[in-house]
A tleap script that builds the chain and sets N, CA, C and O, in Angstrom:
source leaprc.protein.ff14SB
mol = sequence {
  NMET LYS PHE VAL ARG ASP PRO THR SER GLU
  ALA SER GLU THR MET ARG THR PRO LYS ALA
  LEU PRO PRO ASP LEU ALA GLY LYS THR ILE
  ALA LEU LEU ASN ILE SER LYS GLU ARG SER
  ASP GLU PHE LEU ASP GLN LEU GLU VAL LYS
  PHE SER GLU ALA GLY PHE PRO VAL LYS ARG
  TYR ARG LYS ALA SER HIE SER LYS THR ALA
  ALA PRO GLU ILE ILE GLN ALA ILE VAL GLN
  GLU ALA ASP ILE VAL VAL GLU SER LEU ALA
  CASP
}
set mol.1.N position { 20.311 -0.225 60.625 }
set mol.1.CA position { 21.539 -0.126 60.665 }
set mol.1.C position { 21.947 -1.524 60.005 }
set mol.1.O position { 21.302 -2.571 59.960 }
set mol.2.N position { 23.855 -1.065 59.258 }
set mol.2.CA position { 24.148 -2.116 58.602 }
set mol.2.C position { 25.295 -3.160 59.093 }
set mol.2.O position { 25.955 -2.915 60.103 }
set mol.3.N position { 25.403 -3.801 58.673 }
set mol.3.CA position { 27.038 -4.923 59.220 }
set mol.3.C position { 27.776 -5.406 57.979 }
set mol.3.O position { 27.362 -6.350 57.306 }
set mol.4.N position { 28.759 -4.802 57.731 }
set mol.4.CA position { 29.556 -5.597 57.074 }
set mol.4.C position { 30.485 -6.944 58.145 }
set mol.4.O position { 30.842 -6.878 59.321 }
set mol.5.N position { 30.612 -7.888 57.293 }
set mol.5.CA position { 31.972 -8.738 58.109 }
set mol.5.C position { 32.844 -8.981 57.159 }
set mol.5.O position { 32.737 -9.463 56.031 }
set mol.6.N position { 34.224 -8.349 58.128 }
set mol.6.CA position { 35.325 -8.580 57.071 }
set mol.6.C position { 35.868 -9.808 56.913 }
set mol.6.O position { 36.129 -10.436 57.939 }
set mol.7.N position { 36.097 -10.293 55.857 }
set mol.7.CA position { 36.137 -11.342 55.667 }
set mol.7.C position { 37.681 -12.080 55.490 }
set mol.7.O position { 37.938 -13.183 55.008 }
set mol.8.N position { 38.680 -10.972 56.110 }
set mol.8.CA position { 39.866 -11.152 56.399 }
set mol.8.C position { 40.172 -11.767 57.750 }
set mol.8.O position { 41.300 -12.232 57.917 }
set mol.9.N position { 39.184 -11.824 58.844 }
set mol.9.CA position { 39.429 -11.974 59.937 }
set mol.9.C position { 37.711 -12.190 60.642 }
set mol.9.O position { 36.797 -11.388 60.453 }
set mol.10.N position { 37.634 -13.151 61.259 }
set mol.10.CA position { 36.914 -13.920 62.190 }
set mol.10.C position { 37.510 -13.882 63.251 }
set mol.10.O position { 36.958 -14.494 64.165 }
set mol.11.N position { 38.578 -13.316 63.510 }
set mol.11.CA position { 38.967 -13.261 65.263 }
set mol.11.C position { 38.440 -12.678 65.915 }
set mol.11.O position { 38.344 -12.981 67.104 }
set mol.12.N position { 37.725 -11.288 65.240 }
set mol.12.CA position { 37.182 -10.154 65.633 }
set mol.12.C position { 36.372 -9.265 64.972 }
set mol.12.O position { 36.702 -8.731 63.913 }
set mol.13.N position { 35.284 -9.068 65.562 }
set mol.13.CA position { 34.064 -7.800 64.499 }
set mol.13.C position { 34.511 -7.128 64.583 }
set mol.13.O position { 35.027 -6.928 65.682 }
set mol.14.N position { 34.754 -6.007 63.304 }
set mol.14.CA position { 35.029 -5.000 63.273 }
set mol.14.C position { 33.951 -4.069 62.760 }
set mol.14.O position { 33.759 -4.378 61.584 }
set mol.15.N position { 33.329 -3.282 63.038 }
set mol.15.CA position { 32.324 -2.403 62.873 }
set mol.15.C position { 32.415 -1.446 61.942 }
set mol.15.O position { 32.556 -0.322 62.424 }
set mol.16.N position { 32.377 -1.514 60.541 }
set mol.16.CA position { 32.406 0.150 59.293 }
set mol.16.C position { 31.118 0.091 58.950 }
set mol.16.O position { 30.390 -0.902 58.916 }
set mol.17.N position { 30.857 1.276 58.680 }
set mol.17.CA position { 29.733 2.265 57.989 }
set mol.17.C position { 30.044 1.683 56.612 }
set mol.17.O position { 31.210 1.762 56.224 }
set mol.18.N position { 29.124 1.104 55.826 }
set mol.18.CA position { 29.591 1.050 54.426 }
set mol.18.C position { 29.271 2.261 53.624 }
set mol.18.O position { 28.367 3.017 53.980 }
set mol.19.N position { 29.961 2.469 52.580 }
set mol.19.CA position { 29.754 3.625 51.645 }
set mol.19.C position { 28.823 3.487 51.225 }
set mol.19.O position { 28.445 2.339 50.995 }
set mol.20.N position { 27.920 4.716 50.891 }
set mol.20.CA position { 26.850 4.711 50.156 }
set mol.20.C position { 26.723 4.200 48.702 }
set mol.20.O position { 27.608 4.941 48.272 }
set mol.21.N position { 26.348 3.565 47.677 }
set mol.21.CA position { 26.509 3.655 46.263 }
set mol.21.C position { 26.218 5.114 46.149 }
set mol.21.O position { 25.914 5.983 46.966 }
set mol.22.N position { 26.482 5.082 44.412 }
set mol.22.CA position { 26.499 6.816 43.953 }
set mol.22.C position { 25.057 6.539 43.312 }
set mol.22.O position { 24.625 5.517 42.780 }
set mol.23.N position { 24.386 7.925 43.560 }
set mol.23.CA position { 22.566 7.949 43.225 }
set mol.23.C position { 22.425 7.833 41.929 }
set mol.23.O position { 21.294 7.667 41.472 }
set mol.24.N position { 23.237 7.879 41.318 }
set mol.24.CA position { 23.771 7.604 39.400 }
set mol.24.C position { 25.096 6.485 38.671 }
set mol.24.O position { 26.256 6.845 38.470 }
set mol.25.N position { 24.801 5.767 38.517 }
set mol.25.CA position { 25.907 5.244 37.895 }
set mol.25.C position { 26.060 4.983 36.403 }
set mol.25.O position { 26.594 3.995 35.899 }
set mol.26.N position { 25.494 6.051 35.753 }
set mol.26.CA position { 25.980 6.342 34.695 }
set mol.26.C position { 27.202 6.970 34.458 }
set mol.26.O position { 27.607 7.875 35.188 }
set mol.27.N position { 28.045 6.405 33.137 }
set mol.27.CA position { 29.564 6.391 33.070 }
set mol.27.C position { 30.138 5.549 34.871 }
set mol.27.O position { 31.079 6.155 35.385 }
set mol.28.N position { 29.861 4.901 35.297 }
set mol.28.CA position { 30.475 4.581 36.396 }
set mol.28.C position { 31.433 3.153 36.429 }
set mol.28.O position { 30.851 2.129 36.785 }
set mol.29.N position { 32.880 3.060 36.070 }
set mol.29.CA position { 33.256 1.897 35.755 }
set mol.29.C position { 33.113 0.821 36.567 }
set mol.29.O position { 32.933 1.210 37.721 }
set mol.30.N position { 33.112 -0.352 36.476 }
set mol.30.CA position { 32.919 -1.434 37.735 }
set mol.30.C position { 33.882 -2.304 37.626 }
set mol.30.O position { 34.007 -2.779 36.497 }
set mol.31.N position { 34.871 -2.802 38.720 }
set mol.31.CA position { 35.272 -3.497 39.116 }
set mol.31.C position { 34.678 -4.977 39.293 }
set mol.31.O position { 33.720 -5.213 40.028 }
set mol.32.N position { 35.419 -6.042 38.466 }
set mol.32.CA position { 35.418 -7.596 39.159 }
set mol.32.C position { 36.197 -8.074 38.962 }
set mol.32.O position { 36.688 -8.409 37.884 }
set mol.33.N position { 36.711 -8.325 40.655 }
set mol.33.CA position { 37.305 -9.005 41.416 }
set mol.33.C position { 37.348 -10.508 41.794 }
set mol.33.O position { 36.866 -10.881 42.864 }
set mol.34.N position { 37.902 -11.342 40.957 }
set mol.34.CA position { 38.318 -12.647 41.137 }
set mol.34.C position { 38.720 -12.710 41.968 }
set mol.34.O position { 39.677 -11.936 42.005 }
set mol.35.N position { 38.516 -13.570 43.424 }
set mol.35.CA position { 39.031 -13.843 44.125 }
set mol.35.C position { 39.777 -14.866 44.386 }
set mol.35.O position { 40.268 -15.091 45.492 }
set mol.36.N position { 39.944 -15.705 43.168 }
set mol.36.CA position { 40.602 -17.073 42.561 }
set mol.36.C position { 39.960 -18.782 43.282 }
set mol.36.O position { 40.383 -19.931 43.404 }
set mol.37.N position { 38.938 -18.129 43.546 }
set mol.37.CA position { 37.916 -20.129 43.862 }
set mol.37.C position { 37.249 -20.329 42.870 }
set mol.37.O position { 36.645 -19.543 42.140 }
set mol.38.N position { 37.409 -21.866 42.833 }
set mol.38.CA position { 36.764 -22.326 41.570 }
set mol.38.C position { 35.210 -21.773 41.289 }
set mol.38.O position { 34.214 -21.604 41.994 }
set mol.39.N position { 35.585 -21.559 39.693 }
set mol.39.CA position { 33.825 -21.438 38.606 }
set mol.39.C position { 34.068 -19.705 39.445 }
set mol.39.O position { 32.993 -19.496 40.006 }
set mol.40.N position { 34.761 -18.819 39.636 }
set mol.40.CA position { 35.001 -17.440 39.547 }
set mol.40.C position { 35.102 -16.943 38.897 }
set mol.40.O position { 34.896 -15.770 39.210 }
set mol.41.N position { 35.437 -17.121 37.584 }
set mol.41.CA position { 35.400 -16.631 36.011 }
set mol.41.C position { 33.924 -16.777 35.765 }
set mol.41.O position { 33.300 -15.717 35.704 }
set mol.42.N position { 33.411 -17.629 35.648 }
set mol.42.CA position { 32.261 -18.417 35.067 }
set mol.42.C position { 31.151 -17.378 35.543 }
set mol.42.O position { 30.331 -16.869 34.778 }
set mol.43.N position { 31.248 -17.103 37.080 }
set mol.43.CA position { 30.385 -16.305 37.669 }
set mol.43.C position { 30.175 -14.822 36.440 }
set mol.43.O position { 29.243 -14.500 35.703 }
set mol.44.N position { 31.821 -14.093 36.760 }
set mol.44.CA position { 32.095 -13.127 36.667 }
set mol.44.C position { 32.051 -12.831 35.493 }
set mol.44.O position { 31.937 -11.627 35.261 }
set mol.45.N position { 32.126 -13.854 34.220 }
set mol.45.CA position { 31.801 -13.719 32.814 }
set mol.45.C position { 30.781 -13.272 32.593 }
set mol.45.O position { 30.654 -12.229 31.951 }
set mol.46.N position { 29.615 -14.074 33.157 }
set mol.46.CA position { 28.373 -13.394 32.682 }
set mol.46.C position { 27.952 -12.298 33.529 }
set mol.46.O position { 26.861 -11.766 33.324 }
set mol.47.N position { 28.882 -11.825 34.668 }
set mol.47.CA position { 28.338 -10.054 34.935 }
set mol.47.C position { 28.971 -9.768 34.081 }
set mol.47.O position { 28.150 -9.329 33.276 }
set mol.48.N position { 30.191 -9.676 33.519 }
set mol.48.CA position { 30.311 -8.728 32.854 }
set mol.48.C position { 29.676 -8.422 31.091 }
set mol.48.O position { 29.633 -7.361 30.468 }
set mol.49.N position { 29.214 -9.932 30.641 }
set mol.49.CA position { 28.420 -9.659 29.827 }
set mol.49.C position { 26.912 -8.614 29.879 }
set mol.49.O position { 26.437 -7.992 28.929 }
set mol.50.N position { 26.436 -8.671 31.166 }
set mol.50.CA position { 25.221 -8.239 31.734 }
set mol.50.C position { 25.562 -6.229 31.401 }
set mol.50.O position { 25.036 -5.383 30.677 }
set mol.51.N position { 26.869 -6.236 32.544 }
set mol.51.CA position { 27.154 -4.720 32.317 }
set mol.51.C position { 27.758 -4.290 31.474 }
set mol.51.O position { 27.960 -3.078 31.542 }
set mol.52.N position { 28.395 -5.123 30.162 }
set mol.52.CA position { 28.415 -4.833 28.844 }
set mol.52.C position { 27.343 -4.124 28.480 }
set mol.52.O position { 27.168 -2.906 28.534 }
set mol.53.N position { 26.593 -5.033 28.079 }
set mol.53.CA position { 25.273 -4.888 27.630 }
set mol.53.C position { 24.598 -3.676 27.985 }
set mol.53.O position { 23.917 -2.935 27.275 }
set mol.54.N position { 25.000 -3.564 29.624 }
set mol.54.CA position { 24.175 -1.913 29.996 }
set mol.54.C position { 24.723 -0.809 29.647 }
set mol.54.O position { 24.074 0.234 29.725 }
set mol.55.N position { 25.934 -0.819 29.225 }
set mol.55.CA position { 27.121 0.170 28.770 }
set mol.55.C position { 27.561 0.340 29.674 }
set mol.55.O position { 27.808 1.543 29.765 }
set mol.56.N position { 27.956 -0.364 30.805 }
set mol.56.CA position { 29.443 -0.270 32.231 }
set mol.56.C position { 30.287 -0.447 31.482 }
set mol.56.O position { 30.144 -1.347 30.654 }
set mol.57.N position { 31.472 0.341 31.495 }
set mol.57.CA position { 32.645 0.020 31.471 }
set mol.57.C position { 33.228 -1.306 32.477 }
set mol.57.O position { 32.706 -1.523 33.571 }
set mol.58.N position { 34.039 -1.900 32.100 }
set mol.58.CA position { 34.142 -3.278 32.838 }
set mol.58.C position { 35.760 -3.097 32.855 }
set mol.58.O position { 36.406 -2.555 31.958 }
set mol.59.N position { 36.345 -3.723 34.190 }
set mol.59.CA position { 37.540 -3.502 34.272 }
set mol.59.C position { 37.674 -5.013 35.319 }
set mol.59.O position { 36.913 -5.220 36.265 }
set mol.60.N position { 38.699 -5.873 34.939 }
set mol.60.CA position { 38.552 -7.501 35.695 }
set mol.60.C position { 40.154 -7.523 36.530 }
set mol.60.O position { 41.183 -7.048 36.051 }
set mol.61.N position { 40.059 -8.045 37.567 }
set mol.61.CA position { 41.454 -7.837 38.792 }
set mol.61.C position { 41.117 -9.422 39.288 }
set mol.61.O position { 39.996 -9.931 39.297 }
set mol.62.N position { 42.155 -9.949 39.623 }
set mol.62.CA position { 42.374 -11.130 40.668 }
set mol.62.C position { 43.114 -11.584 41.428 }
set mol.62.O position { 44.257 -11.673 40.980 }
set mol.63.N position { 42.978 -11.933 42.434 }
set mol.63.CA position { 43.367 -12.132 43.505 }
set mol.63.C position { 44.341 -13.406 43.204 }
set mol.63.O position { 44.155 -14.293 42.371 }
set mol.64.N position { 45.619 -13.225 44.266 }
set mol.64.CA position { 46.587 -14.411 43.834 }
set mol.64.C position { 45.537 -15.946 44.576 }
set mol.64.O position { 45.263 -17.055 44.118 }
set mol.65.N position { 45.296 -15.422 45.550 }
set mol.65.CA position { 45.199 -16.885 46.085 }
set mol.65.C position { 43.547 -16.256 47.341 }
set mol.65.O position { 43.401 -15.284 48.081 }
set mol.66.N position { 42.925 -17.079 47.086 }
set mol.66.CA position { 41.175 -17.268 48.205 }
set mol.66.C position { 41.582 -16.765 50.130 }
set mol.66.O position { 40.913 -16.406 51.099 }
set mol.67.N position { 42.834 -16.987 49.882 }
set mol.67.CA position { 42.607 -16.942 51.865 }
set mol.67.C position { 43.821 -16.146 52.108 }
set mol.67.O position { 44.321 -16.129 53.233 }
set mol.68.N position { 44.479 -15.289 50.833 }
set mol.68.CA position { 45.138 -14.326 51.200 }
set mol.68.C position { 44.225 -12.750 50.930 }
set mol.68.O position { 43.183 -12.863 50.284 }
set mol.69.N position { 44.606 -11.371 51.403 }
set mol.69.CA position { 43.952 -10.165 50.961 }
set mol.69.C position { 44.139 -9.959 49.537 }
set mol.69.O position { 45.173 -10.549 49.223 }
set mol.70.N position { 43.824 -9.619 48.933 }
set mol.70.CA position { 44.276 -9.278 47.761 }
set mol.70.C position { 45.664 -8.151 47.619 }
set mol.70.O position { 45.521 -7.228 48.422 }
set mol.71.N position { 46.854 -8.038 46.848 }
set mol.71.CA position { 47.701 -7.777 47.013 }
set mol.71.C position { 47.585 -5.637 46.825 }
set mol.71.O position { 46.857 -5.063 46.014 }
set mol.72.N position { 48.477 -4.985 47.780 }
set mol.72.CA position { 48.120 -4.056 47.745 }
set mol.72.C position { 48.346 -3.182 46.209 }
set mol.72.O position { 48.420 -1.962 46.359 }
set mol.73.N position { 48.427 -3.543 45.189 }
set mol.73.CA position { 49.116 -3.129 44.082 }
set mol.73.C position { 47.262 -3.877 43.419 }
set mol.73.O position { 46.394 -3.636 42.580 }
set mol.74.N position { 47.348 -4.133 43.710 }
set mol.74.CA position { 45.581 -4.584 43.117 }
set mol.74.C position { 44.394 -3.563 43.228 }
set mol.74.O position { 43.601 -2.938 42.523 }
set mol.75.N position { 44.844 -3.826 44.902 }
set mol.75.CA position { 43.626 -2.464 45.559 }
set mol.75.C position { 43.860 -1.198 44.948 }
set mol.75.O position { 42.857 -0.572 44.608 }
set mol.76.N position { 45.206 -0.592 44.697 }
set mol.76.CA position { 45.562 0.387 44.408 }
set mol.76.C position { 44.956 0.697 43.132 }
set mol.76.O position { 44.287 1.709 42.921 }
set mol.77.N position { 45.261 -0.385 42.126 }
set mol.77.CA position { 44.343 -0.123 40.932 }
set mol.77.C position { 43.163 -0.118 40.895 }
set mol.77.O position { 42.718 0.627 40.023 }
set mol.78.N position { 42.291 -0.744 41.596 }
set mol.78.CA position { 40.304 -0.478 41.963 }
set mol.78.C position { 40.194 0.536 42.072 }
set mol.78.O position { 39.348 1.194 41.468 }
set mol.79.N position { 41.239 1.114 43.097 }
set mol.79.CA position { 40.819 2.403 43.671 }
set mol.79.C position { 40.778 3.334 42.191 }
set mol.79.O position { 39.700 3.677 41.706 }
set mol.80.N position { 42.128 3.692 41.544 }
set mol.80.CA position { 42.596 4.269 40.674 }
set mol.80.C position { 41.491 4.218 39.336 }
set mol.80.O position { 41.321 5.163 38.565 }
set mol.81.N position { 40.962 3.219 39.275 }
set mol.81.CA position { 40.462 2.454 37.966 }
set mol.81.C position { 38.976 2.579 37.530 }
set mol.81.O position { 38.554 2.837 36.402 }
set mol.82.N position { 38.092 2.276 38.965 }
set mol.82.CA position { 36.620 1.932 39.148 }
set mol.82.C position { 36.068 2.888 40.685 }
set mol.82.O position { 36.462 3.514 41.669 }
set mol.83.N position { 34.771 2.356 39.877 }
set mol.83.CA position { 34.002 3.509 40.936 }
set mol.83.C position { 33.213 2.654 41.734 }
set mol.83.O position { 32.718 2.994 42.809 }
set mol.84.N position { 33.064 1.244 41.069 }
set mol.84.CA position { 32.072 -0.292 41.990 }
set mol.84.C position { 32.758 -1.313 41.497 }
set mol.84.O position { 33.016 -1.703 40.358 }
set mol.85.N position { 33.125 -1.848 43.092 }
set mol.85.CA position { 33.385 -3.320 42.941 }
set mol.85.C position { 32.912 -4.517 43.060 }
set mol.85.O position { 32.864 -4.899 44.229 }
set mol.86.N position { 32.446 -5.452 42.070 }
set mol.86.CA position { 31.627 -6.450 42.659 }
set mol.86.C position { 33.124 -7.812 42.837 }
set mol.86.O position { 34.206 -7.792 42.251 }
set mol.87.N position { 32.726 -8.604 43.614 }
set mol.87.CA position { 33.407 -9.567 44.117 }
set mol.87.C position { 32.632 -10.448 44.159 }
set mol.87.O position { 31.414 -10.433 44.341 }
set mol.88.N position { 33.844 -11.851 43.861 }
set mol.88.CA position { 33.169 -13.292 43.481 }
set mol.88.C position { 33.540 -13.878 44.836 }
set mol.88.O position { 34.585 -13.826 45.484 }
set mol.89.N position { 32.383 -14.441 45.061 }
set mol.89.CA position { 32.880 -15.549 46.110 }
set mol.89.C position { 32.105 -16.949 45.782 }
set mol.89.O position { 31.268 -17.110 44.893 }
set mol.90.N position { 32.634 -18.032 46.811 }
set mol.90.CA position { 32.337 -19.362 46.656 }
set mol.90.C position { 31.388 -20.002 47.745 }
set mol.90.O position { 31.199 -19.446 48.827 }
set mol.91.N position { 30.937 -20.926 47.478 }
set mol.91.CA position { 31.024 -21.758 49.063 }
set mol.91.C position { 29.817 -21.634 48.695 }
set mol.91.O position { 28.908 -22.063 49.406 }
savepdb mol mol.pdb
quit
């Protein structure tokens, strides 16, 4: 069993079934989501280089604040434009 902690609220636990990764990543676009914490860009810059060198298309997105959820427009753009999301974290 896998557990995913919802970072938007620790007031109550939410059980969610994680979505399975695609069996083949060829041709998949990777979204890099910056949560606006210090040094997130440095981390994502390095990932972008590695993913690009491996031939993956990469798109970058940024939340306005690390303390708030991403704006609906950002979430919708990621859903429409990418297949996999890597989110920067800190601390």
